[in-house]
C-alpha positions as CSV (number, residue, x, y, z in Angstrom):
1,M,-9.7,13.2,10.3
2,L,-10.0,13.0,6.3
3,A,-9.0,16.7,5.8
4,Q,-6.5,16.2,8.4
5,R,-5.1,13.0,6.5
6,R,-5.4,14.8,3.2
7,E,-3.3,17.8,4.6
8,L,0.0,15.5,5.2
9,S,2.3,16.1,2.2
10,A,3.5,13.4,0.6
11,E,7.0,13.0,2.3
12,E,5.1,12.9,5.9
13,R,2.9,10.2,4.4
14,K,5.9,8.1,3.4
15,V,8.2,8.5,6.5
16,S,5.0,7.5,8.9
17,G,3.8,5.0,6.5
18,D,7.4,3.5,6.2
19,I,7.5,3.1,10.6
20,I,4.4,1.9,10.6
21,Q,5.0,-1.0,8.2
22,Q,8.3,-1.4,9.9
23,S,7.1,-1.8,13.2
24,F,4.1,-4.1,11.8
25,M,7.3,-6.3,10.1
26,A,9.0,-6.6,13.7
27,M,6.4,-7.8,15.6
28,P,6.5,-11.5,16.5
29,S,3.3,-12.5,15.2
30,F,4.4,-10.8,11.6
31,A,7.3,-13.3,11.7
32,K,5.5,-16.7,12.4
33,A,2.2,-15.5,10.1
34,R,2.1,-17.7,6.6
35,I,-1.1,-15.8,5.2
36,I,-1.4,-12.0,5.6
37,A,-4.5,-9.9,4.3
38,L,-3.3,-6.3,3.4
39,Y,-5.7,-3.4,1.7
40,S,-4.8,-1.1,-1.0
41,P,-4.7,2.2,0.6
42,V,-7.0,5.4,-0.9
43,R,-7.1,9.0,0.2
44,G,-4.2,9.1,2.0
45,E,-4.3,5.7,4.1
46,V,-1.2,4.7,5.1
47,E,0.7,2.3,2.4
48,T,1.3,-1.4,2.6
49,Q,3.6,-2.3,-0.1
50,A,6.9,-2.6,1.6
51,V,4.8,-5.1,3.7
52,M,3.4,-6.8,0.8
53,M,7.1,-6.9,-1.1
54,A,8.7,-8.4,2.3
55,A,5.9,-10.8,3.2
56,L,6.4,-12.1,-0.6
57,R,10.0,-12.0,-0.4
58,E,9.5,-14.5,2.7
59,G,7.3,-16.9,0.9
60,K,4.0,-15.7,3.0
61,I,0.7,-15.7,0.7
62,V,-0.3,-12.1,0.3
63,L,-4.1,-11.4,-0.1
64,F,-5.9,-8.2,-1.0
65,P,-9.9,-7.9,-0.5
66,V,-12.2,-7.5,-3.9
67,V,-15.5,-6.2,-3.6
68,C,-17.8,-8.7,-4.8
69,G,-21.5,-6.9,-4.4
70,E,-21.6,-6.1,-0.5
71,Q,-19.0,-8.7,0.2
72,L,-15.4,-8.8,0.2
73,S,-13.9,-11.7,-1.3
74,F,-9.7,-12.3,-0.2
75,I,-7.6,-13.0,-3.3
76,S,-3.9,-14.2,-3.1
77,V,-1.2,-12.1,-5.2
78,A,2.1,-12.7,-6.3
79,G,3.1,-9.0,-6.6
80,P,1.9,-5.4,-7.5
81,H,1.8,-6.9,-11.1
82,D,-1.6,-9.4,-10.1
83,M,-3.3,-5.7,-9.2
84,T,-6.0,-3.3,-11.2
85,R,-8.3,-0.8,-10.7
86,G,-11.7,-2.0,-8.9
87,A,-14.4,-1.0,-7.2
88,F,-14.4,2.4,-5.9
89,G,-11.2,3.1,-7.8
90,I,-9.1,1.0,-5.2
91,S,-6.4,-1.7,-6.5
92,E,-7.5,-5.2,-6.0
93,P,-6.5,-8.1,-7.4
94,C,-7.1,-9.0,-11.0
95,H,-8.8,-12.3,-10.0
96,S,-6.0,-14.7,-11.1
97,G,-5.1,-15.8,-7.5
98,A,-6.4,-18.3,-4.8
99,A,-9.6,-17.0,-2.9
100,Y,-9.0,-17.2,0.7
101,S,-11.6,-16.9,3.5
102,P,-10.7,-14.2,6.0
103,D,-10.1,-16.6,8.9
104,E,-7.4,-18.6,7.1
105,A,-5.4,-15.1,7.4
106,D,-3.1,-15.3,9.9
107,L,-3.1,-11.4,10.2
108,I,-5.6,-9.1,8.3
109,V,-4.4,-5.1,8.1
110,I,-7.3,-2.9,7.7
111,P,-7.1,0.9,7.2
112,G,-9.7,3.4,9.2
113,V,-10.7,7.0,9.1
114,A,-10.4,6.8,13.2
115,F,-9.5,4.2,15.6
116,D,-10.0,4.7,19.4
117,R,-8.1,3.3,22.4
118,F,-10.2,0.4,22.7
119,G,-9.6,-0.7,19.2
120,K,-12.9,0.5,18.0
121,R,-12.8,1.8,14.3
122,V,-14.7,4.0,12.2
123,G,-14.1,3.3,8.1
124,F,-15.4,4.9,5.0
125,G,-19.2,3.6,6.4
126,K,-20.1,1.2,3.5
127,G,-19.5,-1.8,5.9
128,Y,-17.6,-4.3,4.3
129,Y,-14.8,-5.1,6.5
130,D,-17.3,-5.0,9.4
131,R,-19.5,-7.6,7.4
132,A,-16.3,-9.7,6.4
133,L,-14.5,-9.5,9.6
134,H,-17.3,-9.5,12.3
135,A,-16.6,-13.4,13.8
136,L,-12.7,-12.4,13.9
137,E,-13.3,-9.7,16.6
138,G,-11.2,-10.5,19.4
139,S,-9.0,-13.1,17.9
140,G,-5.5,-11.2,17.7
141,K,-5.8,-11.1,13.9
142,L,-6.7,-7.9,13.2
143,V,-4.2,-4.9,12.6
144,G,-5.1,-1.5,12.3
145,F,-2.9,0.7,10.6
146,C,-3.4,5.0,10.9
147,Y,-1.5,7.9,11.5
148,D,-1.1,9.3,15.2
149,F,-3.7,11.7,14.8
150,Q,-6.2,9.4,13.7
151,L,-6.2,7.8,17.0
152,V,-8.5,9.3,19.6
153,D,-9.6,8.6,23.5
154,E,-13.1,7.4,22.3
155,I,-15.1,6.3,19.3
156,V,-18.9,6.0,19.4
157,A,-19.4,2.7,17.8
158,E,-22.2,0.4,16.3
159,P,-22.9,-2.9,17.5
160,H,-21.7,-4.4,14.3
161,D,-18.8,-2.1,13.9
162,V,-15.4,-4.3,14.2
163,A,-13.1,-4.0,17.1
164,V,-9.1,-4.3,15.7
165,D,-7.0,-6.0,18.4
166,T,-3.4,-4.1,17.4
167,I,-3.2,-0.3,16.2
168,I,0.0,0.7,14.5
169,T,0.9,4.3,14.2
170,E,4.4,6.2,13.6
171,K,4.6,6.4,17.5
172,K,3.2,3.9,18.9
173,V,2.0,0.2,18.6
174,L,-0.9,-0.3,21.0
175,N,-1.4,-4.3,21.7
176,L,-5.3,-4.3,23.1
177,R,-5.6,-7.7,23.5
178,G,-2.0,-9.0,24.6
179,Y,-1.3,-10.1,21.2
180,Q,2.2,-9.6,19.4
């Protein structure tokens, strides 16, 4: 999956990423959300910049994760200028924003290396999202962004792996638990 994602051209990533972000912003749950947590893309992951900018224009609180030891903290940002290079070279908030608990977010968008049609997800194996979001599994808050080729029939997941409620690719939106 990682090799296939690396092979996408910048144009393919942009076009697909724009479609994915637009699909997310068209969801009723996005319109209703007051607090949205996003991720900073690395290694060809789907972009989240358009969602961040639209959410901020609409007066929503936007959070990004910060790696703190073995845990993730979620910090608010006022725009791209509040981001800096953090752990693992991933862009994260400069710590000047307010900290929020993940359960305070109305929607949490997370990346993955692969997702299956049941919402199971495989990440990079460090378990940060699994530890931070396990209590929110099945809450309707967890949304996975991925390219369509990253969506597979079934993943053998571990008990601690967090499943998402919605998966959005450039070709489809899967509302797995009836949430929109």
